[in-house]
C-alpha positions as CSV (number, residue, x, y, z in Angstrom):
1,M,65.1,94.0,159.6
2,S,69.0,94.0,159.5
3,D,71.0,92.6,156.7
4,R,73.8,91.2,158.8
5,P,73.8,87.3,159.1
6,T,73.0,86.2,162.2
7,S,74.4,82.9,164.0
8,R,71.8,80.3,165.3
9,H,71.1,82.2,168.8
10,G,70.4,85.4,166.9
11,V,73.4,87.2,167.7
12,S,74.7,89.2,164.5
13,R,78.1,87.8,163.0
14,R,80.8,89.8,162.4
15,G,83.2,89.3,158.8
16,A,86.2,88.5,160.6
17,F,88.9,85.8,159.8
18,T,89.1,82.8,161.1
19,I,91.9,80.9,163.0
20,V,92.6,78.5,160.0
21,E,92.7,81.7,157.6
22,L,95.1,83.4,159.7
23,L,97.2,80.5,160.3
24,A,97.6,79.9,156.4
25,T,98.1,83.2,155.8
26,L,101.1,83.6,158.3
27,A,102.4,80.2,156.7
28,L,102.3,81.6,153.4
29,A,104.0,84.8,154.6
30,C,106.7,82.8,156.4
31,M,107.6,80.9,153.1
32,V,107.4,84.0,150.7
33,L,109.1,86.4,152.9
34,P,112.9,84.7,153.0
35,V,112.6,84.6,149.0
36,V,111.6,88.4,148.8
37,V,114.5,89.2,151.6
38,H,117.0,87.1,149.0
39,G,115.7,88.7,146.1
40,I,116.5,92.3,147.5
41,L,119.8,91.2,148.8
42,L,120.9,89.8,145.5
43,C,119.8,93.1,144.0
44,L,122.0,95.2,146.2
45,D,124.7,93.2,145.9
46,T,124.6,93.5,142.2
47,A,124.1,97.4,142.4
48,A,127.0,97.8,144.9
49,H,129.4,95.5,142.2
50,A,128.0,97.8,139.3
51,R,129.0,101.1,141.0
52,H,132.4,99.4,142.1
53,V,133.0,98.8,138.4
54,A,132.1,101.6,136.9
55,Q,133.9,103.6,139.4
56,A,137.2,101.7,138.8
57,A,136.6,102.2,135.1
58,A,136.9,105.7,135.5
59,L,139.6,105.7,137.4
60,A,141.3,103.7,135.0
61,Q,140.5,105.8,132.5
62,S,141.7,108.7,134.4
63,K,145.0,107.0,135.4
64,M,145.7,106.0,131.6
65,A,145.3,109.5,130.4
66,E,147.6,110.7,133.2
67,L,150.4,108.4,132.1
68,V,150.1,109.2,128.3
69,A,149.9,112.5,128.8
70,T,153.0,112.6,130.7
71,G,154.9,110.0,129.3
72,Q,155.1,108.1,132.6
73,W,154.1,104.7,131.1
74,Y,157.9,104.5,130.0
75,D,158.7,104.7,134.1
76,A,159.7,101.2,135.8
77,E,157.6,101.4,138.6
78,L,153.9,101.4,137.2
79,E,152.1,100.7,140.3
80,G,150.6,102.9,143.1
81,D,147.2,103.9,144.7
82,F,144.7,106.7,144.4
83,G,145.5,108.3,147.6
84,D,143.0,109.1,150.5
85,S,140.4,109.8,147.6
86,W,139.8,106.2,146.4
87,P,141.6,104.2,149.4
88,E,140.1,100.8,148.5
89,Y,141.5,100.9,144.9
90,R,144.7,100.5,143.2
91,W,146.5,100.4,140.0
92,I,148.9,98.8,138.2
93,A,149.9,99.3,134.6
94,Q,152.0,97.0,132.1
95,I,153.4,97.6,128.8
96,G,153.4,94.8,126.3
97,E,154.5,94.3,122.9
98,W,152.1,94.8,119.6
99,E,152.4,93.7,116.3
100,D,153.8,97.0,114.7
101,S,157.4,97.5,116.6
102,R,156.5,101.1,116.9
103,L,153.6,100.7,119.0
104,S,153.4,99.0,122.5
105,Q,150.2,97.7,124.3
106,L,149.1,100.2,127.9
107,D,146.9,97.9,130.2
108,V,146.1,99.9,133.2
109,Y,144.2,97.6,135.8
110,V,142.5,99.2,139.0
111,V,142.0,96.5,141.5
112,W,140.1,96.4,144.7
113,N,139.0,94.1,147.0
114,R,135.1,92.7,147.7
115,L,134.2,90.2,150.0
116,G,137.8,88.9,150.6
117,R,138.6,88.6,146.6
118,D,140.3,90.8,144.4
119,R,138.5,92.3,141.9
120,A,139.9,94.2,138.7
121,V,139.1,96.3,135.6
122,T,141.6,96.6,132.9
123,L,141.5,99.3,130.0
124,S,143.9,98.8,127.3
125,T,145.5,101.3,124.6
126,L,148.2,101.6,122.0
127,V,150.9,104.1,122.8
128,Y,153.7,104.9,120.4
129,T,157.2,104.1,121.0
130,G,158.6,105.0,117.6
131,A,161.2,107.6,116.8
132,P,159.6,110.8,116.4
133,N,161.1,111.4,113.1
134,E,159.5,108.2,111.7
């Protein structure tokens, strides 16, 4: 005697899915799949933004160190790009007053365009502007 269930006519039945079960599964997949894809795209966009911010911060730190070390922050033209190495980024430096007249605030902005909008990272430091013998 076989352990398989049989139909009324004595023919053995297989454990297959019914059409209703298949349609219910497809309907559930059609509802869940767009949400999952949207979540994945959101994660990828967030990762790309984080990569840009981290890279811009590193470029700003490098440019700030260069400006301070070479004394170029005194120059009138305080903007430019990073050349062929980083074509999507540009930098702007600004000097502002500080509470102590011997100090100035140096702000370095690194700007890039993402999805049609300018994004920026700003790094600031204080630089000594007083006379060397003070």
